[in-house]
KOLGUDO-373253 format. One record per residue (C-alpha): residue number from 0; x, y, z. Coordinates in nm, 3 decimals. Example, Ala and Ser with C-alpha at 12.3 -4.5 7.8 and 13.67 -1.06 7.14 Angstrom:
node seq:0 | c1:1.230 | c2:-0.450 | c3:0.780
node seq:1 | c1:1.367 | c2:-0.106 | c3:0.714
***
This chain:
node seq:0 | c1:0.003 | c2:0.004 | c3:0.007
node seq:1 | c1:0.142 | c2:0.350 | c3:-0.085
node seq:2 | c1:0.019 | c2:0.686 | c3:0.016
node seq:3 | c1:0.099 | c2:0.980 | c3:-0.229
node seq:4 | c1:0.111 | c2:1.307 | c3:-0.079
node seq:5 | c1:-0.018 | c2:1.530 | c3:-0.368
node seq:6 | c1:-0.070 | c2:1.845 | c3:-0.157
node seq:7 | c1:-0.019 | c2:1.922 | c3:0.198
node seq:8 | c1:-0.097 | c2:2.296 | c3:0.269
node seq:9 | c1:-0.370 | c2:2.463 | c3:0.433
node seq:10 | c1:-0.597 | c2:2.660 | c3:0.416
node seq:11 | c1:-0.404 | c2:2.813 | c3:0.120
node seq:12 | c1:-0.097 | c2:2.680 | c3:-0.101
node seq:13 | c1:0.282 | c2:2.778 | c3:-0.067
node seq:14 | c1:0.438 | c2:2.888 | c3:-0.394
node seq:15 | c1:0.421 | c2:2.612 | c3:-0.642
node seq:16 | c1:0.218 | c2:2.412 | c3:-0.375
node seq:17 | c1:-0.121 | c2:2.274 | c3:-0.338
node seq:18 | c1:-0.394 | c2:2.215 | c3:-0.057
node seq:19 | c1:-0.495 | c2:1.898 | c3:0.069
node seq:20 | c1:-0.490 | c2:1.566 | c3:-0.136
node seq:21 | c1:-0.372 | c2:1.218 | c3:-0.054
node seq:22 | c1:-0.396 | c2:0.929 | c3:-0.282
node seq:23 | c1:-0.418 | c2:0.572 | c3:-0.146
node seq:24 | c1:-0.276 | c2:0.315 | c3:-0.377
node seq:25 | c1:-0.318 | c2:-0.080 | c3:-0.334
node seq:26 | c1:-0.292 | c2:-0.345 | c3:-0.575
node seq:27 | c1:-0.661 | c2:-0.315 | c3:-0.654
node seq:28 | c1:-0.783 | c2:0.041 | c3:-0.546
node seq:29 | c1:-0.709 | c2:0.365 | c3:-0.607
node seq:30 | c1:-0.884 | c2:0.635 | c3:-0.368
node seq:31 | c1:-0.827 | c2:0.992 | c3:-0.362
node seq:32 | c1:-0.896 | c2:1.140 | c3:-0.003
node seq:33 | c1:-0.977 | c2:1.529 | c3:-0.053
node seq:34 | c1:-0.916 | c2:1.724 | c3:-0.362
node seq:35 | c1:-0.788 | c2:2.063 | c3:-0.264
node seq:36 | c1:-0.636 | c2:2.334 | c3:-0.493
node seq:37 | c1:-0.393 | c2:2.234 | c3:-0.730
node seq:38 | c1:-0.434 | c2:1.856 | c3:-0.679
node seq:39 | c1:-0.628 | c2:1.767 | c3:-0.983
node seq:40 | c1:-0.327 | c2:1.798 | c3:-1.219
node seq:41 | c1:-0.077 | c2:1.625 | c3:-0.970
node seq:42 | c1:-0.329 | c2:1.336 | c3:-0.957
node seq:43 | c1:-0.329 | c2:1.330 | c3:-1.331
node seq:44 | c1:0.030 | c2:1.279 | c3:-1.359
node seq:45 | c1:-0.024 | c2:0.945 | c3:-1.184
node seq:46 | c1:-0.356 | c2:0.820 | c3:-1.319
node seq:47 | c1:-0.662 | c2:0.926 | c3:-1.515
node seq:48 | c1:-0.878 | c2:1.061 | c3:-1.256
node seq:49 | c1:-1.167 | c2:0.854 | c3:-1.381
node seq:50 | c1:-1.008 | c2:0.569 | c3:-1.293
node seq:51 | c1:-1.026 | c2:0.628 | c3:-0.916
node seq:52 | c1:-1.219 | c2:0.380 | c3:-0.735
node seq:53 | c1:-1.359 | c2:0.653 | c3:-0.492
node seq:54 | c1:-1.317 | c2:1.011 | c3:-0.355
node seq:55 | c1:-1.341 | c2:1.055 | c3:0.011
node seq:56 | c1:-1.388 | c2:1.406 | c3:0.140
node seq:57 | c1:-1.317 | c2:1.508 | c3:0.506
node seq:58 | c1:-1.527 | c2:1.823 | c3:0.445
node seq:59 | c1:-1.654 | c2:2.090 | c3:0.200
node seq:60 | c1:-1.421 | c2:2.387 | c3:0.277
node seq:61 | c1:-1.242 | c2:2.484 | c3:-0.050
node seq:62 | c1:-0.893 | c2:2.396 | c3:0.028
node seq:63 | c1:-1.018 | c2:2.028 | c3:0.044
node seq:64 | c1:-1.262 | c2:2.037 | c3:-0.269
node seq:65 | c1:-1.142 | c2:2.318 | c3:-0.492
node seq:66 | c1:-1.046 | c2:2.107 | c3:-0.774
node seq:67 | c1:-1.400 | c2:1.909 | c3:-0.777
node seq:68 | c1:-1.555 | c2:2.164 | c3:-0.997
node seq:69 | c1:-1.272 | c2:2.138 | c3:-1.260
node seq:70 | c1:-1.285 | c2:1.747 | c3:-1.241
node seq:71 | c1:-1.662 | c2:1.791 | c3:-1.333
node seq:72 | c1:-1.553 | c2:1.941 | c3:-1.685
node seq:73 | c1:-1.316 | c2:1.625 | c3:-1.748
node seq:74 | c1:-1.597 | c2:1.379 | c3:-1.645
node seq:75 | c1:-1.873 | c2:1.556 | c3:-1.855
node seq:76 | c1:-1.623 | c2:1.565 | c3:-2.150
node seq:77 | c1:-1.539 | c2:1.187 | c3:-2.110
node seq:78 | c1:-1.895 | c2:1.081 | c3:-2.029
node seq:79 | c1:-1.788 | c2:0.936 | c3:-1.689
node seq:80 | c1:-1.906 | c2:0.908 | c3:-1.337
node seq:81 | c1:-1.708 | c2:0.888 | c3:-0.995
node seq:82 | c1:-1.841 | c2:0.790 | c3:-0.637
node seq:83 | c1:-1.770 | c2:1.036 | c3:-0.388
node seq:84 | c1:-1.805 | c2:0.987 | c3:-0.015
node seq:85 | c1:-1.874 | c2:1.289 | c3:0.210
node seq:86 | c1:-2.046 | c2:1.424 | c3:0.508
node seq:87 | c1:-2.358 | c2:1.629 | c3:0.400
node seq:88 | c1:-2.332 | c2:2.013 | c3:0.419
node seq:89 | c1:-2.579 | c2:2.237 | c3:0.258
node seq:90 | c1:-2.423 | c2:2.551 | c3:0.353
node seq:91 | c1:-2.124 | c2:2.464 | c3:0.084
node seq:92 | c1:-2.159 | c2:2.573 | c3:-0.268
node seq:93 | c1:-1.937 | c2:2.267 | c3:-0.368
node seq:94 | c1:-2.154 | c2:2.026 | c3:-0.203
node seq:95 | c1:-2.463 | c2:2.156 | c3:-0.367
node seq:96 | c1:-2.277 | c2:2.120 | c3:-0.696
node seq:97 | c1:-2.170 | c2:1.791 | c3:-0.641
node seq:98 | c1:-2.488 | c2:1.655 | c3:-0.516
node seq:99 | c1:-2.674 | c2:1.799 | c3:-0.821
node seq:100 | c1:-2.465 | c2:1.685 | c3:-1.110
node seq:101 | c1:-2.490 | c2:1.331 | c3:-1.231
node seq:102 | c1:-2.115 | c2:1.273 | c3:-1.305
node seq:103 | c1:-2.090 | c2:1.259 | c3:-0.936
node seq:104 | c1:-2.237 | c2:0.961 | c3:-0.742
node seq:105 | c1:-2.252 | c2:1.111 | c3:-0.380
node seq:106 | c1:-2.272 | c2:0.920 | c3:-0.059
node seq:107 | c1:-2.329 | c2:1.065 | c3:0.258
node seq:108 | c1:-2.105 | c2:0.965 | c3:0.563
node seq:109 | c1:-2.133 | c2:1.019 | c3:0.927
node seq:110 | c1:-1.877 | c2:0.936 | c3:1.224
node seq:111 | c1:-1.943 | c2:0.579 | c3:1.305
node seq:112 | c1:-2.024 | c2:0.468 | c3:0.939
node seq:113 | c1:-1.835 | c2:0.192 | c3:0.759
node seq:114 | c1:-1.840 | c2:0.113 | c3:0.413
node seq:115 | c1:-1.660 | c2:-0.084 | c3:0.154
node seq:116 | c1:-1.445 | c2:0.029 | c3:-0.136
node seq:117 | c1:-1.343 | c2:-0.281 | c3:-0.331
node seq:118 | c1:-1.160 | c2:-0.494 | c3:-0.091
node seq:119 | c1:-1.100 | c2:-0.205 | c3:0.163
node seq:120 | c1:-1.316 | c2:-0.120 | c3:0.446
node seq:121 | c1:-1.320 | c2:0.227 | c3:0.548
node seq:122 | c1:-1.481 | c2:0.425 | c3:0.870
node seq:123 | c1:-1.560 | c2:0.774 | c3:0.891
node seq:124 | c1:-1.456 | c2:0.919 | c3:1.243
node seq:125 | c1:-1.495 | c2:1.187 | c3:1.470
node seq:126 | c1:-1.373 | c2:1.549 | c3:1.410
node seq:127 | c1:-1.445 | c2:1.916 | c3:1.538
node seq:128 | c1:-1.433 | c2:2.174 | c3:1.294
node seq:129 | c1:-1.663 | c2:2.487 | c3:1.204
node seq:130 | c1:-1.852 | c2:2.259 | c3:0.929
node seq:131 | c1:-1.962 | c2:1.886 | c3:0.915
node seq:132 | c1:-1.627 | c2:1.716 | c3:0.895
node seq:133 | c1:-1.519 | c2:1.338 | c3:0.918
node seq:134 | c1:-1.184 | c2:1.175 | c3:0.951
node seq:135 | c1:-1.123 | c2:0.824 | c3:0.808
node seq:136 | c1:-0.973 | c2:0.504 | c3:0.929
node seq:137 | c1:-0.854 | c2:0.262 | c3:0.655
node seq:138 | c1:-0.866 | c2:-0.109 | c3:0.743
node seq:139 | c1:-0.640 | c2:-0.340 | c3:0.577
node seq:140 | c1:-0.510 | c2:-0.697 | c3:0.633
node seq:141 | c1:-0.166 | c2:-0.572 | c3:0.701
node seq:142 | c1:-0.230 | c2:-0.254 | c3:0.918
node seq:143 | c1:-0.461 | c2:0.035 | c3:0.943
node seq:144 | c1:-0.386 | c2:0.393 | c3:0.906
node seq:145 | c1:-0.573 | c2:0.722 | c3:0.977
node seq:146 | c1:-0.643 | c2:1.051 | c3:0.802
node seq:147 | c1:-0.813 | c2:1.318 | c3:1.072
node seq:148 | c1:-0.887 | c2:1.592 | c3:0.812
node seq:149 | c1:-0.933 | c2:1.922 | c3:0.973
node seq:150 | c1:-1.003 | c2:1.897 | c3:1.347
node seq:151 | c1:-0.957 | c2:2.039 | c3:1.680
node seq:152 | c1:-0.958 | c2:1.823 | c3:1.984
node seq:153 | c1:-1.242 | c2:1.570 | c3:2.045
node seq:154 | c1:-1.287 | c2:1.317 | c3:2.312
node seq:155 | c1:-1.328 | c2:1.034 | c3:2.069
node seq:156 | c1:-1.014 | c2:1.071 | c3:1.869
node seq:157 | c1:-0.781 | c2:0.832 | c3:2.069
node seq:158 | c1:-0.991 | c2:0.574 | c3:2.068
node seq:159 | c1:-1.103 | c2:0.587 | c3:1.692
node seq:160 | c1:-0.741 | c2:0.618 | c3:1.562
node seq:161 | c1:-0.609 | c2:0.341 | c3:1.826
node seq:162 | c1:-0.308 | c2:0.155 | c3:1.719
node seq:163 | c1:-0.299 | c2:0.280 | c3:1.352
node seq:164 | c1:0.020 | c2:0.222 | c3:1.218
node seq:165 | c1:0.049 | c2:0.551 | c3:1.018
node seq:166 | c1:-0.174 | c2:0.869 | c3:1.130
node seq:167 | c1:-0.186 | c2:1.170 | c3:0.889
node seq:168 | c1:-0.292 | c2:1.439 | c3:1.132
node seq:169 | c1:-0.399 | c2:1.805 | c3:1.115
node seq:170 | c1:-0.146 | c2:1.993 | c3:1.319
node seq:171 | c1:-0.150 | c2:2.346 | c3:1.173
node seq:172 | c1:-0.065 | c2:2.565 | c3:1.501
node seq:173 | c1:0.206 | c2:2.597 | c3:1.703
node seq:174 | c1:0.142 | c2:2.565 | c3:2.083
node seq:175 | c1:0.163 | c2:2.947 | c3:2.132
node seq:176 | c1:-0.110 | c2:3.017 | c3:1.862
node seq:177 | c1:-0.330 | c2:2.714 | c3:1.930
node seq:178 | c1:-0.683 | c2:2.793 | c3:2.125
node seq:179 | c1:-0.969 | c2:2.576 | c3:2.236
node seq:180 | c1:-1.205 | c2:2.745 | c3:1.970
node seq:181 | c1:-0.953 | c2:2.711 | c3:1.675
node seq:182 | c1:-1.046 | c2:2.522 | c3:1.391
node seq:183 | c1:-0.736 | c2:2.292 | c3:1.425
node seq:184 | c1:-0.482 | c2:2.119 | c3:1.632
node seq:185 | c1:-0.162 | c2:2.211 | c3:1.728
node seq:186 | c1:0.159 | c2:2.023 | c3:1.613
node seq:187 | c1:0.193 | c2:1.921 | c3:2.013
node seq:188 | c1:-0.179 | c2:1.819 | c3:2.062
node seq:189 | c1:-0.134 | c2:1.613 | c3:1.726
node seq:190 | c1:0.174 | c2:1.449 | c3:1.868
node seq:191 | c1:-0.007 | c2:1.354 | c3:2.199
node seq:192 | c1:-0.303 | c2:1.223 | c3:2.013
node seq:193 | c1:-0.050 | c2:0.976 | c3:1.818
node seq:194 | c1:0.129 | c2:0.873 | c3:2.131
node seq:195 | c1:-0.201 | c2:0.835 | c3:2.333
node seq:196 | c1:-0.333 | c2:0.627 | c3:2.053
node seq:197 | c1:-0.018 | c2:0.441 | c3:2.023
node seq:198 | c1:0.014 | c2:0.495 | c3:1.654
node seq:199 | c1:0.383 | c2:0.409 | c3:1.511
node seq:200 | c1:0.426 | c2:0.693 | c3:1.266
node seq:201 | c1:0.269 | c2:1.060 | c3:1.264
node seq:202 | c1:0.278 | c2:1.279 | c3:0.968
node seq:203 | c1:0.168 | c2:1.627 | c3:1.011
node seq:204 | c1:-0.072 | c2:1.767 | c3:0.772
node seq:205 | c1:-0.238 | c2:2.113 | c3:0.687
node seq:206 | c1:0.075 | c2:2.278 | c3:0.692
node seq:207 | c1:0.015 | c2:2.685 | c3:0.680
node seq:208 | c1:0.301 | c2:2.838 | c3:0.472
node seq:209 | c1:0.307 | c2:3.134 | c3:0.721
node seq:210 | c1:0.409 | c2:2.895 | c3:1.005
node seq:211 | c1:0.746 | c2:2.774 | c3:1.071
node seq:212 | c1:0.767 | c2:2.402 | c3:0.994
node seq:213 | c1:1.069 | c2:2.380 | c3:1.216
node seq:214 | c1:0.878 | c2:2.495 | c3:1.498
node seq:215 | c1:0.589 | c2:2.234 | c3:1.429
node seq:216 | c1:0.839 | c2:1.974 | c3:1.402
node seq:217 | c1:1.020 | c2:2.035 | c3:1.728
node seq:218 | c1:0.705 | c2:2.066 | c3:1.939
node seq:219 | c1:0.590 | c2:1.744 | c3:1.793
node seq:220 | c1:0.894 | c2:1.545 | c3:1.837
node seq:221 | c1:0.891 | c2:1.643 | c3:2.199
node seq:222 | c1:0.604 | c2:1.409 | c3:2.241
node seq:223 | c1:0.651 | c2:1.139 | c3:2.013
node seq:224 | c1:0.946 | c2:0.976 | c3:1.843
node seq:225 | c1:0.834 | c2:0.915 | c3:1.504
node seq:226 | c1:0.720 | c2:1.261 | c3:1.352
node seq:227 | c1:0.761 | c2:1.380 | c3:1.016
node seq:228 | c1:0.623 | c2:1.683 | c3:0.815
node seq:229 | c1:0.418 | c2:1.591 | c3:0.500
node seq:230 | c1:0.598 | c2:1.699 | c3:0.202
node seq:231 | c1:0.428 | c2:1.714 | c3:-0.135
node seq:232 | c1:0.538 | c2:1.470 | c3:-0.374
node seq:233 | c1:0.658 | c2:1.230 | c3:-0.128
node seq:234 | c1:0.536 | c2:0.862 | c3:-0.124
node seq:235 | c1:0.482 | c2:0.667 | c3:0.221
node seq:236 | c1:0.466 | c2:0.294 | c3:0.229
node seq:237 | c1:0.290 | c2:0.093 | c3:0.455
***
């Protein structure tokens, strides 16, 4: 199993970068997690987007969905459809577009829902963000891995991601900038989550170009021994 880090920034990209987008590749499946700005061209460099098994969205903020309207043009031109799993959010213009277009087959998910994509089982998990949001846990025969999407603290995060081998986790803020009402975790809170959940490896995501990555990494490594920053173009093997 491979995870291609296509874009790692949020809520806006660095120069030449892209916002959230992660491609899961197994022997049988290709699943795209979020499709933020700049992701479609990077995805297309690896596979025809219409060949995806599905797209799983954590939520409908633009830095996680901005390339969906552009993908629609491609699907319409080719006469193709693609399945999308995501929480419902009628406040989102992108949600309303996707739910009204026959090129997209939208399945709503809530925390606690499990579903099959090919031979993989996925479970939607808890998150705390200003709009309806889920994380995902991907179950495989070898090991599980998790993707938090955007979240601040939540009492069920530890149990949901317990014993994941790899956790892609929102760690946008340094400790001094984090607050209880912020929309994201701090890097140190992400590391504490990974430690409490006994996750072997933590990859910090949702990297704001205006925040020092060195500070985030130092704060996280003080609490978890195996932490790296998500790097666009990197491929992780599980």
